Residue, then its C-alpha position, 0 to 999 in steps of 0.5 A: m690387529g688391535l681393537i682400534n683402527l689407525v686410519n691416519d698416520k698422524p692425529v688430526h688437530l681440531v681447534l675450538a672456535k667457541d669456548r667449550v673447555r668446561s664442558v669437555k673437561r667435565g666429560h661431555p663426549w661430543i663436539f659439533p662442527e660449528v664449534l670448531r675453527e675448521l673441519p680438516k679433510a680426513p677419513a671418517g674415524s681418524l684419530a684426533l686431538l681436540k685443542t684450545a685456540d692456545g694449543e692446549i690439548l683437551a681430549k683425544g678421540f675420533y673425527d668424522p668431518a661429515s657427521k653432526l658429531a664431528f668429534r667424539s671423545l674417548a679420553l681427556q688429556r689427563d687420562g693418558k694415551l688413547d691406545e689399546q690398553l685404554v679400550v681394553g680397560r673400558l671394555e673390562r669395566a663394562a663387563q664387570l658392571r654387568e656381572a655385578l648387575f646380572g651375574p655371575k651366572y646370569e640365571e635370572t637375566n641373560g638379556f642385557r646391554l653389555i656396552n652402552g657407547e658414551g656411557d661406558g666410555l666407548p662412544g658409538l659402540v653398542v653391544d647387546v647380549y641375548d643369552y649366547a648371542a652378542v649383537m654389535k651396533l656402530d653409530g655412524a661412519g666414524a665409529e665404523s672406521f675407528y673400531n676393529t669389529e673382528a678384534l672386538a668380537a674376539w675379545l667378547m668371545a674370550r671374555l664371555p665364554h658362553l657366547r656362540t655368536v657375535f653379529l654386527k647389525y648394520r645401522s639404519s639410514g634413519g639417524n643416530q639416536e638410540s631411541g627410535s624414529g617416529s615411524g619405527s620403534g620406541s625407545d630401545g621403547e617398545g612401540s611402533s606407530g602409524s596406520p595400517a592400510g585398510t582395516a584399522a577402524t574395524a580391528a579397533a572396534a572388534a578388539i574393544r567389543s571382544g571379551p577376554s575370550k576373543a583375541v583380535g589377531r591372536d593367531r595371525g597378528s605379526r610385526d613389521s621388522g619384529a624382535a621376537g620369534a614365533s609361538a611354538p617352542k621349537r625353532a623349526t616351527t618358529s621359522a615356518a610361522l614367520s615365513a608368510t611375512k618374511g618370505a625369502t629374507g629368512a633364506a638370505g639370512a641363513e646363507e649370509g648370516g645377516g640377510g643384508r641387515g648385518r654380518l657375522l663377526a664370530g661363531e655361528a651365523p644367526v638365521a633371520g626368522v629363527p629367534v634367540r631365547f633369553k630371560e629378563n627377571g625370569v620372564v622368557f622372551q625371544a629376539d630375532i637379532v637379524q630382522g628385529q628392530k635395533t639389536g632385536f629387542f628393547l632392553d632399556q624398559r626392563d625395570n619398567r616392565s617389571f614394575v608394571g608387572r607388579l601393578a597388574r595383579h588381578k587387573r585389566v591391562l592395556n599396552v599401547f605401542g606394544y611391539t612384541g609384548g614386553f609389558s604385556v607378558y610381564a603383566g600376564v606373569g604378574g597375574a593380570s586378569h586380561v591384557t590387550t596389546v595394541d600395535v600397528g605392526r601385525a608381525a609384532l603382534q605375532y611375536a607378542t602372542a609367541n612371547w605370551q605363550l612361551n611363558g605358559l600364560d593362558p591365551n584366553r587372557h590376551e588379545a592383540a589388536a593390529v591398529d593405529a594407537f590414536e584410532f584405538l583410543e578414540l574408539a575405546a573412549k567412545a565405547r566408554e571402555k576402561w582399563d585398570v593399568v594402561i601403558i603408553d610407550p610410543p616411538s620417538f615423536a621428536a627425531s630432531k630439535a625442530a620437531v619438538e613442538k609438533a611432537t609435544a602436541s602429539y604426545t599431549r593428545l596421545f596421553a590425554a586419550a590414554a587417560a580417558v580410558t584409564s579407570p578412576y582407580g587405575s594406573l597410567s604409565l607414560a613414556s618418551c624415548s626422545s632425547h630432544i625432550d628432557s625430563g622437565g619437558f616430559m613432565e609438563i607434557c604429562e601434566e597438560a595431558l592429564g589436565r585436559s582429561r580432567r584427571q587429578s593424579y599422583v606420581l607413583r614413580a618417575a624412572g628412566q633407563p636401567a643401570d646397564h644403560p649408563f650415561p655421562a654425568a656431563a651429558s644429561e641429554l643421553r638420559y633419553l628414556k622417561f617413564t612416569t606412572y600416575l595413579s588417578h584420584g582416588g585410584v591408589m588401589a588398596l594401599v597394600e597393593v601399592q606397597h607391593a608394587c613399589r617395594g621401596e622404589s617410590t618415596w610416595c609409598 
């Protein structure tokens, strides 16, 4: 069987009702239902031809009449046939790019995105690699029907011989953005939001009052649907540590290779609650590829985590919406004097502590607070608490265009609160993973928030997703991740420390 499924005998012919010719020819991969003359009846994933009203064939791709993305383009007319050879060529180019970025032996970084959907010319298909395990996700019913997952898994096992597992992660019901929904995850970003029942204020106050030697939830913090494993190096200990929060789900994962969250495509079945270890820039993490959010970890913040780690030397660091502690661990490895990780998910904080310990870091330099982010920042401001390095990496507040206005208000309030607890000589990193807020809009939000906090600041670095998360030049909305680091007025630290952190990344430096 081939890499794509032929679910229809003849291609569906889709005719544009509105002029989108220039956009399509420039390489934008999406056509929405309202710009088509009609929506023919056909199964999701049907091979389709996109045509002008004059009958000119513009592009070839797959069709889903029930989706907001009715047509997804894989090939323009000039690219030739949409067939096995084209798909294999796209897969191979994606693999070669990652070899150039991280290979050939993947010694320093073996956790990365191998295939990034539209950015690699394979719309709706995502594959993340965690050392020996590959996790596949398909975006929507069209992609699920169009791609032959078993054949793709066989190609992956052959192309990357070190792989022992290929696992298909089922999509959630919460939409099709790469970035998370407001109640769940951050971008592929790190954070989760919302208030835990009961003791948010108590936990926040305890975290703020406690010194570096006392950690809130250090031994018992955890995260709902977390992405990393437990504290001890041995997998058996990991499974035991997570059993209190995951209960019988782990057993289901062991029996079915997915526990209802996915299914095994090739190789060894993963077990829920038993994490896969991997490396980013030499920093060790572990991901629960069965129960973790997205594919198990948020790989798109890798470069930004590394940058923050270089800023953290001898500093007190606050990581809000910290999830499994990615920014926290990088800060610890970078020499931070103390790190506080805030996340509403108790299971996540257990994993954050695990990742901290996995890198041999002093547990007395890390504390975890299972508390609502807004409440924590409010109490910290009242206590006049300050941190030298602050990271705010929230989930997407704008799951749709209709939510942008409300999301803007929430981001502004959050960022202003974060600025209020940043030292006058500190750095503040602000992030958004919403594709519905572009870079310009995000910068305006940040400027308004900093203005409200009466802080004069300087942009040290404006960044986004890394090179293993490419996007089409014609679809700037797929540049979803925004990550900007500010230095407070008078807060350039010592110039030598800024240069150490930048290493040529910023023109300001």
